[in-house]
PDB file of N, CA, C and O in Angstrom:
ATOM      1  N   UNK A   1     141.907  77.303  92.121  1.00  0.00           N
ATOM      2  CA  UNK A   1     143.028  77.324  91.199  1.00  0.00           C
ATOM      3  C   UNK A   1     143.506  78.767  91.060  1.00  0.00           C
ATOM      4  O   UNK A   1     142.694  79.690  90.998  1.00  0.00           O
ATOM      5  N   UNK A   2     144.777  78.953  91.013  1.00  0.00           N
ATOM      6  CA  UNK A   2     145.365  80.277  90.849  1.00  0.00           C
ATOM      7  C   UNK A   2     145.713  80.496  89.372  1.00  0.00           C
ATOM      8  O   UNK A   2     146.276  79.615  88.722  1.00  0.00           O
ATOM      9  N   UNK A   3     145.370  81.685  88.850  1.00  0.00           N
ATOM     10  CA  UNK A   3     145.669  82.020  87.459  1.00  0.00           C
ATOM     11  C   UNK A   3     147.167  82.216  87.284  1.00  0.00           C
ATOM     12  O   UNK A   3     147.838  82.809  88.128  1.00  0.00           O
ATOM     13  N   UNK A   4     147.667  81.712  86.186  1.00  0.00           N
ATOM     14  CA  UNK A   4     149.080  81.864  85.842  1.00  0.00           C
ATOM     15  C   UNK A   4     149.172  82.651  84.535  1.00  0.00           C
ATOM     16  O   UNK A   4     148.765  82.144  83.490  1.00  0.00           O
ATOM     17  N   UNK A   5     149.699  83.881  84.570  1.00  0.00           N
ATOM     18  CA  UNK A   5     149.755  84.697  83.354  1.00  0.00           C
ATOM     19  C   UNK A   5     150.774  84.171  82.345  1.00  0.00           C
ATOM     20  O   UNK A   5     151.686  83.418  82.687  1.00  0.00           O
ATOM     21  N   UNK A   6     150.594  84.585  81.113  1.00  0.00           N
ATOM     22  CA  UNK A   6     151.508  84.208  80.036  1.00  0.00           C
ATOM     23  C   UNK A   6     152.907  84.751  80.337  1.00  0.00           C
ATOM     24  O   UNK A   6     153.071  85.881  80.798  1.00  0.00           O
ATOM     25  N   UNK A   7     153.901  83.919  80.065  1.00  0.00           N
ATOM     26  CA  UNK A   7     155.291  84.325  80.271  1.00  0.00           C
ATOM     27  C   UNK A   7     155.988  84.650  78.952  1.00  0.00           C
ATOM     28  O   UNK A   7     157.131  85.107  78.940  1.00  0.00           O
ATOM     29  N   UNK A   8     155.283  84.409  77.839  1.00  0.00           N
ATOM     30  CA  UNK A   8     155.882  84.638  76.530  1.00  0.00           C
ATOM     31  C   UNK A   8     156.723  83.471  76.041  1.00  0.00           C
ATOM     32  O   UNK A   8     157.360  83.561  74.991  1.00  0.00           O
ATOM     33  N   UNK A   9     156.729  82.378  76.791  1.00  0.00           N
ATOM     34  CA  UNK A   9     157.481  81.180  76.411  1.00  0.00           C
ATOM     35  C   UNK A   9     156.513  80.057  76.054  1.00  0.00           C
ATOM     36  O   UNK A   9     156.614  78.952  76.586  1.00  0.00           O
ATOM     37  N   UNK A  10     155.588  80.339  75.162  1.00  0.00           N
ATOM     38  CA  UNK A  10     154.489  79.428  74.841  1.00  0.00           C
ATOM     39  C   UNK A  10     154.969  78.161  74.139  1.00  0.00           C
ATOM     40  O   UNK A  10     155.902  78.182  73.336  1.00  0.00           O
ATOM     41  N   UNK A  11     154.296  77.053  74.471  1.00  0.00           N
ATOM     42  CA  UNK A  11     154.546  75.780  73.799  1.00  0.00           C
ATOM     43  C   UNK A  11     153.205  75.162  73.426  1.00  0.00           C
ATOM     44  O   UNK A  11     152.193  75.413  74.080  1.00  0.00           O
ATOM     45  N   UNK A  12     153.205  74.351  72.370  1.00  0.00           N
ATOM     46  CA  UNK A  12     151.987  73.692  71.895  1.00  0.00           C
ATOM     47  C   UNK A  12     151.956  72.205  72.224  1.00  0.00           C
ATOM     48  O   UNK A  12     150.923  71.560  72.045  1.00  0.00           O
ATOM     49  N   UNK A  13     153.046  71.658  72.692  1.00  0.00           N
ATOM     50  CA  UNK A  13     153.125  70.227  72.938  1.00  0.00           C
ATOM     51  C   UNK A  13     152.331  69.854  74.189  1.00  0.00           C
ATOM     52  O   UNK A  13     152.156  70.665  75.099  1.00  0.00           O
ATOM     53  N   UNK A  14     151.857  68.609  74.213  1.00  0.00           N
ATOM     54  CA  UNK A  14     151.163  68.096  75.391  1.00  0.00           C
ATOM     55  C   UNK A  14     149.834  68.784  75.634  1.00  0.00           C
ATOM     56  O   UNK A  14     149.247  69.376  74.729  1.00  0.00           O
ATOM     57  N   UNK A  15     149.369  68.696  76.874  1.00  0.00           N
ATOM     58  CA  UNK A  15     148.071  69.276  77.228  1.00  0.00           C
ATOM     59  C   UNK A  15     148.199  70.657  77.842  1.00  0.00           C
ATOM     60  O   UNK A  15     147.222  71.403  77.912  1.00  0.00           O
ATOM     61  N   UNK A  16     149.409  71.003  78.292  1.00  0.00           N
ATOM     62  CA  UNK A  16     149.627  72.282  78.967  1.00  0.00           C
ATOM     63  C   UNK A  16     150.816  73.025  78.365  1.00  0.00           C
ATOM     64  O   UNK A  16     151.775  72.416  77.890  1.00  0.00           O
ATOM     65  N   UNK A  17     150.735  74.339  78.395  1.00  0.00           N
ATOM     66  CA  UNK A  17     151.845  75.180  77.958  1.00  0.00           C
ATOM     67  C   UNK A  17     152.972  75.041  78.979  1.00  0.00           C
ATOM     68  O   UNK A  17     152.739  75.137  80.184  1.00  0.00           O
ATOM     69  N   UNK A  18     154.166  74.819  78.503  1.00  0.00           N
ATOM     70  CA  UNK A  18     155.300  74.696  79.420  1.00  0.00           C
ATOM     71  C   UNK A  18     155.749  76.051  79.945  1.00  0.00           C
ATOM     72  O   UNK A  18     156.454  76.121  80.952  1.00  0.00           O
ATOM     73  N   UNK A  19     155.347  77.135  79.273  1.00  0.00           N
ATOM     74  CA  UNK A  19     155.718  78.478  79.722  1.00  0.00           C
ATOM     75  C   UNK A  19     154.941  78.915  80.949  1.00  0.00           C
ATOM     76  O   UNK A  19     155.529  79.310  81.955  1.00  0.00           O
ATOM     77  N   UNK A  20     153.600  78.845  80.867  1.00  0.00           N
ATOM     78  CA  UNK A  20     152.761  79.339  81.970  1.00  0.00           C
ATOM     79  C   UNK A  20     152.126  78.223  82.782  1.00  0.00           C
ATOM     80  O   UNK A  20     151.684  78.455  83.908  1.00  0.00           O
ATOM     81  N   UNK A  21     152.073  77.021  82.234  1.00  0.00           N
ATOM     82  CA  UNK A  21     151.484  75.897  82.944  1.00  0.00           C
ATOM     83  C   UNK A  21     149.979  75.748  82.754  1.00  0.00           C
ATOM     84  O   UNK A  21     149.380  74.798  83.258  1.00  0.00           O
ATOM     85  N   UNK A  22     149.362  76.689  82.025  1.00  0.00           N
ATOM     86  CA  UNK A  22     147.917  76.587  81.799  1.00  0.00           C
ATOM     87  C   UNK A  22     147.631  75.558  80.709  1.00  0.00           C
ATOM     88  O   UNK A  22     148.463  75.306  79.837  1.00  0.00           O
ATOM     89  N   UNK A  23     146.430  74.965  80.778  1.00  0.00           N
ATOM     90  CA  UNK A  23     146.046  74.012  79.739  1.00  0.00           C
ATOM     91  C   UNK A  23     145.809  74.766  78.441  1.00  0.00           C
ATOM     92  O   UNK A  23     145.452  75.944  78.445  1.00  0.00           O
ATOM     93  N   UNK A  24     146.011  74.075  77.345  1.00  0.00           N
ATOM     94  CA  UNK A  24     145.766  74.699  76.042  1.00  0.00           C
ATOM     95  C   UNK A  24     144.286  75.036  75.898  1.00  0.00           C
ATOM     96  O   UNK A  24     143.931  75.993  75.210  1.00  0.00           O
ATOM     97  N   UNK A  25     143.420  74.255  76.544  1.00  0.00           N
ATOM     98  CA  UNK A  25     141.981  74.526  76.538  1.00  0.00           C
ATOM     99  C   UNK A  25     141.686  75.852  77.244  1.00  0.00           C
ATOM    100  O   UNK A  25     140.901  76.659  76.746  1.00  0.00           O
ATOM    101  N   UNK A  26     142.308  76.077  78.397  1.00  0.00           N
ATOM    102  CA  UNK A  26     142.117  77.333  79.135  1.00  0.00           C
ATOM    103  C   UNK A  26     142.626  78.523  78.320  1.00  0.00           C
ATOM    104  O   UNK A  26     141.972  79.565  78.260  1.00  0.00           O
ATOM    105  N   UNK A  27     143.777  78.367  77.702  1.00  0.00           N
ATOM    106  CA  UNK A  27     144.358  79.443  76.897  1.00  0.00           C
ATOM    107  C   UNK A  27     143.438  79.778  75.722  1.00  0.00           C
ATOM    108  O   UNK A  27     143.227  80.952  75.416  1.00  0.00           O
ATOM    109  N   UNK A  28     142.891  78.757  75.064  1.00  0.00           N
ATOM    110  CA  UNK A  28     141.985  78.983  73.933  1.00  0.00           C
ATOM    111  C   UNK A  28     140.723  79.710  74.381  1.00  0.00           C
ATOM    112  O   UNK A  28     140.241  80.603  73.685  1.00  0.00           O
ATOM    113  N   UNK A  29     140.185  79.333  75.542  1.00  0.00           N
ATOM    114  CA  UNK A  29     138.981  79.995  76.061  1.00  0.00           C
ATOM    115  C   UNK A  29     139.269  81.460  76.368  1.00  0.00           C
ATOM    116  O   UNK A  29     138.464  82.334  76.046  1.00  0.00           O
ATOM    117  N   UNK A  30     140.407  81.728  76.984  1.00  0.00           N
ATOM    118  CA  UNK A  30     140.784  83.104  77.307  1.00  0.00           C
ATOM    119  C   UNK A  30     140.967  83.916  76.027  1.00  0.00           C
ATOM    120  O   UNK A  30     140.510  85.056  75.941  1.00  0.00           O
ATOM    121  N   UNK A  31     141.635  83.330  75.035  1.00  0.00           N
ATOM    122  CA  UNK A  31     141.854  84.027  73.764  1.00  0.00           C
ATOM    123  C   UNK A  31     140.537  84.385  73.088  1.00  0.00           C
ATOM    124  O   UNK A  31     140.415  85.448  72.479  1.00  0.00           O
ATOM    125  N   UNK A  32     139.550  83.494  73.196  1.00  0.00           N
ATOM    126  CA  UNK A  32     138.234  83.748  72.603  1.00  0.00           C
ATOM    127  C   UNK A  32     137.581  84.970  73.246  1.00  0.00           C
ATOM    128  O   UNK A  32     137.044  85.827  72.545  1.00  0.00           O
ATOM    129  N   UNK A  33     137.626  85.054  74.576  1.00  0.00           N
ATOM    130  CA  UNK A  33     137.020  86.187  75.277  1.00  0.00           C
ATOM    131  C   UNK A  33     137.777  87.489  75.005  1.00  0.00           C
ATOM    132  O   UNK A  33     137.163  88.540  74.823  1.00  0.00           O
ATOM    133  N   UNK A  34     139.079  87.417  74.977  1.00  0.00           N
ATOM    134  CA  UNK A  34     139.886  88.610  74.682  1.00  0.00           C
ATOM    135  C   UNK A  34     139.584  89.099  73.263  1.00  0.00           C
ATOM    136  O   UNK A  34     139.468  90.303  73.034  1.00  0.00           O
ATOM    137  N   UNK A  35     139.459  88.179  72.323  1.00  0.00           N
ATOM    138  CA  UNK A  35     139.133  88.567  70.944  1.00  0.00           C
ATOM    139  C   UNK A  35     137.782  89.275  70.894  1.00  0.00           C
ATOM    140  O   UNK A  35     137.610  90.230  70.136  1.00  0.00           O
ATOM    141  N   UNK A  36     136.826  88.815  71.693  1.00  0.00           N
ATOM    142  CA  UNK A  36     135.522  89.467  71.752  1.00  0.00           C
ATOM    143  C   UNK A  36     135.611  90.873  72.307  1.00  0.00           C
ATOM    144  O   UNK A  36     134.947  91.781  71.807  1.00  0.00           O
ATOM    145  N   UNK A  37     136.423  91.062  73.333  1.00  0.00           N
ATOM    146  CA  UNK A  37     136.608  92.397  73.908  1.00  0.00           C
ATOM    147  C   UNK A  37     137.313  93.331  72.930  1.00  0.00           C
ATOM    148  O   UNK A  37     136.989  94.517  72.855  1.00  0.00           O
ATOM    149  N   UNK A  38     138.267  92.802  72.188  1.00  0.00           N
ATOM    150  CA  UNK A  38     138.952  93.598  71.165  1.00  0.00           C
ATOM    151  C   UNK A  38     137.968  93.987  70.066  1.00  0.00           C
ATOM    152  O   UNK A  38     137.958  95.130  69.611  1.00  0.00           O
ATOM    153  N   UNK A  39     137.142  93.034  69.642  1.00  0.00           N
ATOM    154  CA  UNK A  39     136.155  93.318  68.596  1.00  0.00           C
ATOM    155  C   UNK A  39     135.190  94.411  69.042  1.00  0.00           C
ATOM    156  O   UNK A  39     134.832  95.282  68.250  1.00  0.00           O
ATOM    157  N   UNK A  40     134.767  94.370  70.304  1.00  0.00           N
ATOM    158  CA  UNK A  40     133.876  95.408  70.825  1.00  0.00           C
ATOM    159  C   UNK A  40     134.560  96.771  70.775  1.00  0.00           C
ATOM    160  O   UNK A  40     133.964  97.749  70.324  1.00  0.00           O
ATOM    161  N   UNK A  41     135.801  96.837  71.235  1.00  0.00           N
ATOM    162  CA  UNK A  41     136.542  98.103  71.226  1.00  0.00           C
ATOM    163  C   UNK A  41     136.694  98.637  69.805  1.00  0.00           C
ATOM    164  O   UNK A  41     136.581  99.841  69.574  1.00  0.00           O
ATOM    165  N   UNK A  42     136.947  97.745  68.864  1.00  0.00           N
ATOM    166  CA  UNK A  42     137.089  98.168  67.468  1.00  0.00           C
ATOM    167  C   UNK A  42     135.753  98.622  66.887  1.00  0.00           C
ATOM    168  O   UNK A  42     135.697  99.615  66.162  1.00  0.00           O
ATOM    169  N   UNK A  43     134.679  97.902  67.199  1.00  0.00           N
ATOM    170  CA  UNK A  43     133.346  98.277  66.717  1.00  0.00           C
ATOM    171  C   UNK A  43     132.935  99.641  67.257  1.00  0.00           C
ATOM    172  O   UNK A  43     132.370 100.462  66.534  1.00  0.00           O
ATOM    173  N   UNK A  44     133.225  99.875  68.532  1.00  0.00           N
ATOM    174  CA  UNK A  44     132.864 101.139  69.170  1.00  0.00           C
ATOM    175  C   UNK A  44     133.857 102.251  68.831  1.00  0.00           C
ATOM    176  O   UNK A  44     133.629 103.419  69.143  1.00  0.00           O
ATOM    177  N   UNK A  45     134.965 101.868  68.185  1.00  0.00           N
ATOM    178  CA  UNK A  45     136.022 102.820  67.810  1.00  0.00           C
ATOM    179  C   UNK A  45     136.596 103.560  69.024  1.00  0.00           C
ATOM    180  O   UNK A  45     136.849 104.764  68.982  1.00  0.00           O
ATOM    181  N   UNK A  46     136.793 102.791  70.114  1.00  0.00           N
ATOM    182  CA  UNK A  46     137.390 103.384  71.311  1.00  0.00           C
ATOM    183  C   UNK A  46     138.809 103.850  71.003  1.00  0.00           C
ATOM    184  O   UNK A  46     139.588 103.123  70.387  1.00  0.00           O
ATOM    185  N   UNK A  47     139.133 105.037  71.426  1.00  0.00           N
ATOM    186  CA  UNK A  47     140.482 105.569  71.258  1.00  0.00           C
ATOM    187  C   UNK A  47     141.297 105.426  72.544  1.00  0.00           C
ATOM    188  O   UNK A  47     142.528 105.407  72.507  1.00  0.00           O
ATOM    189  N   UNK A  48     140.607 105.324  73.674  1.00  0.00           N
ATOM    190  CA  UNK A  48     141.270 105.242  74.980  1.00  0.00           C
ATOM    191  C   UNK A  48     141.322 103.780  75.448  1.00  0.00           C
ATOM    192  O   UNK A  48     140.615 103.378  76.373  1.00  0.00           O
ATOM    193  N   UNK A  49     142.168 103.012  74.789  1.00  0.00           N
ATOM    194  CA  UNK A  49     142.258 101.574  75.030  1.00  0.00           C
ATOM    195  C   UNK A  49     142.690 101.257  76.461  1.00  0.00           C
ATOM    196  O   UNK A  49     142.181 100.305  77.053  1.00  0.00           O
ATOM    197  N   UNK A  50     143.604 102.020  77.021  1.00  0.00           N
ATOM    198  CA  UNK A  50     144.061 101.751  78.394  1.00  0.00           C
ATOM    199  C   UNK A  50     142.903 101.867  79.378  1.00  0.00           C
ATOM    200  O   UNK A  50     142.765 101.031  80.271  1.00  0.00           O
ATOM    201  N   UNK A  51     142.075 102.889  79.223  1.00  0.00           N
ATOM    202  CA  UNK A  51     140.927 103.054  80.120  1.00  0.00           C
ATOM    203  C   UNK A  51     139.910 101.936  79.911  1.00  0.00           C
ATOM    204  O   UNK A  51     139.316 101.444  80.870  1.00  0.00           O
ATOM    205  N   UNK A  52     139.711 101.540  78.663  1.00  0.00           N
ATOM    206  CA  UNK A  52     138.793 100.440  78.360  1.00  0.00           C
ATOM    207  C   UNK A  52     139.269  99.156  79.039  1.00  0.00           C
ATOM    208  O   UNK A  52     138.480  98.475  79.695  1.00  0.00           O
ATOM    209  N   UNK A  53     140.538  98.825  78.889  1.00  0.00           N
ATOM    210  CA  UNK A  53     141.086  97.611  79.491  1.00  0.00           C
ATOM    211  C   UNK A  53     140.988  97.668  81.013  1.00  0.00           C
ATOM    212  O   UNK A  53     140.657  96.668  81.649  1.00  0.00           O
ATOM    213  N   UNK A  54     141.270  98.821  81.596  1.00  0.00           N
ATOM    214  CA  UNK A  54     141.176  98.972  83.049  1.00  0.00           C
ATOM    215  C   UNK A  54     139.730  98.823  83.515  1.00  0.00           C
ATOM    216  O   UNK A  54     139.475  98.217  84.556  1.00  0.00           O
ATOM    217  N   UNK A  55     138.792  99.365  82.761  1.00  0.00           N
ATOM    218  CA  UNK A  55     137.380  99.250  83.107  1.00  0.00           C
ATOM    219  C   UNK A  55     136.918  97.796  83.060  1.00  0.00           C
ATOM    220  O   UNK A  55     136.175  97.352  83.936  1.00  0.00           O
ATOM    221  N   UNK A  56     137.351  97.059  82.047  1.00  0.00           N
ATOM    222  CA  UNK A  56     137.014  95.635  81.951  1.00  0.00           C
ATOM    223  C   UNK A  56     137.584  94.896  83.156  1.00  0.00           C
ATOM    224  O   UNK A  56     136.893  94.086  83.775  1.00  0.00           O
ATOM    225  N   UNK A  57     138.836  95.171  83.488  1.00  0.00           N
ATOM    226  CA  UNK A  57     139.478  94.550  84.645  1.00  0.00           C
ATOM    227  C   UNK A  57     138.716  94.855  85.930  1.00  0.00           C
ATOM    228  O   UNK A  57     138.455  93.956  86.729  1.00  0.00           O
ATOM    229  N   UNK A  58     138.362  96.113  86.126  1.00  0.00           N
ATOM    230  CA  UNK A  58     137.625  96.506  87.328  1.00  0.00           C
ATOM    231  C   UNK A  58     136.253  95.854  87.381  1.00  0.00           C
ATOM    232  O   UNK A  58     135.796  95.466  88.456  1.00  0.00           O
ATOM    233  N   UNK A  59     135.592  95.729  86.241  1.00  0.00           N
ATOM    234  CA  UNK A  59     134.280  95.080  86.196  1.00  0.00           C
ATOM    235  C   UNK A  59     134.381  93.617  86.604  1.00  0.00           C
ATOM    236  O   UNK A  59     133.540  93.120  87.353  1.00  0.00           O
ATOM    237  N   UNK A  60     135.398  92.931  86.116  1.00  0.00           N
ATOM    238  CA  UNK A  60     135.597  91.526  86.474  1.00  0.00           C
ATOM    239  C   UNK A  60     135.815  91.399  87.978  1.00  0.00           C
ATOM    240  O   UNK A  60     135.192  90.561  88.629  1.00  0.00           O
ATOM    241  N   UNK A  61     136.696  92.225  88.528  1.00  0.00           N
ATOM    242  CA  UNK A  61     136.981  92.172  89.970  1.00  0.00           C
ATOM    243  C   UNK A  61     135.726  92.455  90.783  1.00  0.00           C
ATOM    244  O   UNK A  61     135.457  91.758  91.762  1.00  0.00           O
ATOM    245  N   UNK A  62     134.953  93.466  90.395  1.00  0.00           N
ATOM    246  CA  UNK A  62     133.740  93.847  91.115  1.00  0.00           C
ATOM    247  C   UNK A  62     132.712  92.719  91.076  1.00  0.00           C
ATOM    248  O   UNK A  62     132.164  92.342  92.112  1.00  0.00           O
ATOM    249  N   UNK A  63     132.449  92.184  89.892  1.00  0.00           N
ATOM    250  CA  UNK A  63     131.445  91.125  89.743  1.00  0.00           C
ATOM    251  C   UNK A  63     131.852  89.864  90.493  1.00  0.00           C
ATOM    252  O   UNK A  63     131.009  89.217  91.115  1.00  0.00           O
ATOM    253  N   UNK A  64     133.122  89.510  90.443  1.00  0.00           N
ATOM    254  CA  UNK A  64     133.573  88.298  91.130  1.00  0.00           C
ATOM    255  C   UNK A  64     133.542  88.474  92.638  1.00  0.00           C
ATOM    256  O   UNK A  64     133.275  87.514  93.362  1.00  0.00           O
ATOM    257  N   UNK A  65     133.806  89.671  93.125  1.00  0.00           N
ATOM    258  CA  UNK A  65     133.744  89.933  94.570  1.00  0.00           C
ATOM    259  C   UNK A  65     132.307  89.813  95.064  1.00  0.00           C
ATOM    260  O   UNK A  65     132.080  89.367  96.189  1.00  0.00           O
ATOM    261  N   UNK A  66     131.338  90.202  94.249  1.00  0.00           N
ATOM    262  CA  UNK A  66     129.930  90.105  94.627  1.00  0.00           C
ATOM    263  C   UNK A  66     129.477  88.657  94.724  1.00  0.00           C
ATOM    264  O   UNK A  66     128.664  88.316  95.582  1.00  0.00           O
ATOM    265  N   UNK A  67     129.993  87.811  93.855  1.00  0.00           N
ATOM    266  CA  UNK A  67     129.562  86.418  93.793  1.00  0.00           C
ATOM    267  C   UNK A  67     130.240  85.548  94.837  1.00  0.00           C
ATOM    268  O   UNK A  67     129.757  84.454  95.129  1.00  0.00           O
ATOM    269  N   UNK A  68     131.336  86.002  95.398  1.00  0.00           N
ATOM    270  CA  UNK A  68     132.084  85.157  96.341  1.00  0.00           C
ATOM    271  C   UNK A  68     132.135  85.791  97.685  1.00  0.00           C
ATOM    272  O   UNK A  68     132.721  85.229  98.610  1.00  0.00           O
TER     273      UNK A  68
END
């Protein structure tokens, strides 16, 4: 399955968002993980949010490349 990013045209009707096409279940799961990453950044009082976000992105890419 290919990831479809948010387009900013979110809908709540049905089982899938009409904006991005993702299921509401997938969107909720993603929001939960993003909230956890935000909470970590706030707890650690990171000031360099762009570097933090890039590091998280790079970690995901690295770990997924190792597993596949």
